[in-house]
C-alpha positions, -999 to +999 in steps of 0.1 A: +001+078+132-016+089+098-030+127+097-067+117+097-063+100+135-054+133+149-084+152+162-069+177+187-038+195+200-029+197+234-002+216+254+008+197+285+034+191+311+041+176+347+007+182+362+014+158+388+043+179+400+043+190+436+066+217+453+093+213+478+064+216+507+039+190+489+011+216+476+000+212+441+002+232+411+042+244+402+034+238+365+001+249+357+015+286+349+041+274+329+019+250+309-007+281+304+025+300+295+037+280+267-004+275+254-008+312+253+029+318+233+025+295+206-014+287+207-024+312+178+005+304+152-006+266+159-041+274+152-030+295+120-004+265+112-028+241+112-068+248+117-065+230+155-071+254+183-050+238+212-063+230+244-048+233+279-044+202+301-037+212+338-040+204+372-075+207+377-101+181+400-127+190+375-113+192+345-076+181+341-056+162+363-068+153+397-035+154+412-043+153+451-070+125+440-041+105+428-014+103+452-044+098+476-056+069+459-026+053+454-014+059+492+018+086+482+008+105+516+045+122+510+037+139+477+072+149+472+083+112+477+058+096+457+067+121+425+098+107+427+088+072+426+067+081+395+087+105+375+106+080+355+078+056+340+088+026+361+061+031+395+020+027+386+026+032+349-008+014+340-024+040+368-008+070+356-019+061+316-054+054+328-051+087+343-040+106+313-054+081+286-090+101+283-072+135+282-047+126+253-060+101+232-063+110+192-042+139+198-010+156+194+010+164+223+028+200+226+045+196+263+067+218+284+096+201+294+075+165+294+082+143+325+100+106+317+068+091+329+046+111+307+064+110+278+067+070+281+026+071+285+023+088+252+048+064+239+027+033+251-006+049+239+009+060+202+002+093+208+029+118+190+048+146+212+068+178+207+084+189+233+102+220+245+126+225+274+142+256+283+175+254+270+208+249+292+227+274+277+212+305+288+238+333+286+226+345+247+208+373+239+174+355+253+169+321+262+163+293+234+149+260+238+152+222+233+130+206+212+125+171+204+101+153+182+088+120+190+078+115+151+107+114+130+099+133+102+084+160+126+120+157+142+140+158+113+119+192+102+127+209+139+161+198+134+162+224+105+157+251+126+188+239+152+210+272+157+249+268+149+266+259+182+290+288+169+266+314+180+269+301+216+309+300+213+306+337+202+283+350+225+300+328+253+335+351+239+315+384+245+307+375+280+339+371+287+347+403+273+327+425+292+342+406+325+372+420+316+360+455+317+347+454+353+355+445+386+386+423+392+375+389+413+407+384+441+416+343+429+438+322+429+451+301+396+439+266+394+405+275+414+377+249+410+341+257+413+312+240+425+283+243+413+249+241+435+216+229+423+181+229+438+175+201+459+141+188+448+142+196+415+135+168+384+175+173+373+182+155+403+158+120+400+173+090+396+162+055+404+129+061+420+145+087+445+166+120+447+206+117+439+225+109+469+255+136+460+277+109+486+276+081+460+300+105+440+326+105+475+351+085+451+352+107+420+351+141+442+376+125+464+397+118+430+396+153+416+403+167+452+433+148+454+448+159+419+438+195+422+464+223+418+443+248+436+417+261+459+380+252+461+350+275+458+311+270+462+286+285+445+255+281+461+220+279+440+205+316+443+172+297+463+194+274+487+221+263+503+206+232+509+229+209+481+242+174+488+273+179+466+283+210+485+281+196+518+305+171+506+330+193+490+329+209+525+338+180+540+367+171+516+376+202+509+375+217+544+391+251+534+365+257+507+352+289+502+316+302+498+313+327+471+282+341+456+289+364+428+271+360+395+282+326+377+284+341+345+311+370+362+327+338+380+329+317+347+348+346+331+379+348+356+410+327+338+418+319+377+386+296+375+397+267+352+371+237+361+332+237+372+322+206+388+285+197+396+257+170+398+247+180+366+237+217+368+232+232+334+258+261+344+286+236+344+271+225+309+275+265+300+313+263+314+328+246+284+320+276+261+340+295+286+368+274+281+367+259+319+372+217+323+332+211+330+329+182+354+289+165+355+283+135+378+251+127+362+240+130+329+222+161+319+187+165+320+183+168+282+206+159+254+212+191+233+225+191+198+230+223+174+229+226+132+253+201+117+247+175+146+239+139+135+207+132+152+210+114+186+177+092+195+170+112+225+185+146+218+168+179+220+175+205+186+182+240+201+162+259+184+154+303+192+129+324+188+116+308+154+093+293+176+070+322+172+068+322+137+034+304+118+053+289+092+078+267+115+047+251+130+036+248+097+066+228+082+068+209+114+029+200+118+031+194+083+042+157+088+011+144+109-015+172+101-030+192+067-010+227+074-018+261+057+003+272+025+034+289+037+038+328+035+074+336+047+069+359+076+095+359+097+095+372+138+123+404+144+134+391+180+143+414+206+165+407+235+153+392+271+120+391+254+109+352+265+130+360+299+111+388+303+076+368+294+088+342+314+100+356+346+131+336+344+168+350+343+189+327+356+215+354+367+218+370+330+202+402+339+229+410+366+255+412+336+233+427+309+204+454+322+215+456+356+248+472+343+231+502+338+211+504+364+243+497+387+266+523+368+241+550+372+234+541+412+273+544+418+277+577+406+251+587+429+270+567+459+299+587+451+280+621+448+265+613+481+290+598+501+287+620+529+254+608+543+252+605+583+233+579+608+226+587+638+205+563+666+184+572+695+196+557+731+227+544+727+262+558+723+265+539+687+293+556+672+297+547+636+325+537+617+339+563+592+334+536+562+294+531+562+300+504+538+265+508+525+265+499+488+246+530+471+228+546+502+203+570+503+199+583+542+197+572+576+176+587+602+168+592+635+133+576+645+116+564+681+145+544+690+153+529+656+179+533+629+161+532+596+183+530+564+164+544+537+170+535+506+161+541+469+143+510+452+169+487+441+168+454+426+187+425+432+218+441+448+234+437+482+233+457+509+260+458+539+260+480+572+257+498+587+283+493+612+264+502+648+280+503+684+250+482+702+249+480+742+236+446+754+201+435+751+173+424+727+169+438+687+146+432+665+155+439+623+127+445+601+132+441+557+106+461+541+106+448+501+085+443+476+085+414+451+084+421+414+077+390+394+054+365+412+070+338+432+053+299+444+037+307+477+053+337+490+088+324+496+116+348+486+152+336+483+172+361+498+197+357+527+203+379+557+232+378+582+239+405+611+272+400+615+304+420+633+344+417+633+336+427+593+315+397+586+336+366+611+310+367+635+273+360+632+249+366+656+219+354+627+231+334+600+201+327+574+202+312+540+180+305+512+143+311+514+129+334+538+088+338+545+075+372+550+053+372+586+034+408+576+017+418+542+006+454+539-006+474+511+014+454+489+049+453+506+065+424+525+079+428+559+105+400+574+112+401+608+140+389+626+150+391+661+182+384+682+200+391+717+233+405+729+245+396+759+272+420+759+278+455+740+293+449+706+314+472+684+306+471+648+271+456+642+258+451+605+232+439+584+237+422+552+212+410+525+220+395+499+189+392+470+206+365+445+187+363+413+156+372+425+134+395+416+131+413+451+129+454+455+142+462+494+126+496+503+145+497+542+161+483+570+146+489+603+167+482+631+148+481+664+157+480+705+129+461+722+139+456+757 
């Protein structure tokens, strides 16, 4: 394409992607994020103001109409059919062509169908993905340009893989100064993923983990140690974990931070369908086994260019000179000025509201240290209940407790506003009856819908017996003045000693305020 044929620059993404419940618009925020992130730089580089292409029934892609028109009532199933660009391709071309003709497209994680559409139409594009290596001082990106000359220029900005290896060493060193994880040698770590993610699409549907039964069975037969299962922070529902539990009955579920686990010498192997954490595992000196190809083929400075390789680029995408150099292959650009951007740690993570567990080994450490000191100085906190002989065991096992007080037939656990941390306890002796547990919390960063990824157990015998066992996302029932409340009811047929509540917030930005246990009848 010659320079005169590009009349506009469009920032786009997967406008047709539905949420797991079939609702639409999940990618609009990410597309807007990229548009706002680099829009000004692109304009200064070439004089064209990028416009944004969103899911929008009036001015963008009308996804609802597309699915309805082509008899795809199940939008999630329909999305998996079209994602790879082998189903309804001409119909997809017709939907997108009016918005991308005579344009250069800058994409946020372009789906395969849209890449094929642009190549079919002769529309050049630069595709940007969140890089699978996510433990550096900030997020980096995988970039690939469809135009060879443009892609060659992008490659000159690629970081060295040595930076990744050295930073992994730093993360491992930090784990050596933290608490020890009680693991056995030669442990295999199985990494779960989101079930309805684009990374799981193959041949028009979601990957069936059972198709890898033979491979996993061979690994089980040859293993010399135990197996651990690390679920994805937002769901336990993934086929590989189910398969491993069947093949390895003794496999134990663990929810520690993934970088903390990868830093443990006892873990020697990481297995996943194609999780980015398994890609990262090799930098922590683990054998990394991916059963399916990764979503992007990441390349680094000094690598030979690969046909579908994505160059690993850091904060320099914020520099106008980056865009001047990259766009010059296809557009007239303004003169270079040599201005560089000074990066700050976590600037992209904070902007995107996406941490992938990194904050737990970085910024949260300072908060946890302070809370731990407070915990040690306030260990004498007491807990009382009303109307029952609820003898509290000596070790409350409350992580960073503040106080628990008597309040109208309820046990009220007051907490300092602690982010992304677990709550265990208190141990209560409860008589037979019907109870309600209310968890009050707020959400720091926006979550799609109001589903919140934390898990709740109500158990006794120090966690060996469960009354309630909720894993994955939960939906709040009440919202009041910016605070959410999630209620769980349970029944005791007999008196039970040592009942406790356990809450895991995983990697989600959830702030717990209080937990109230009430006797109903």
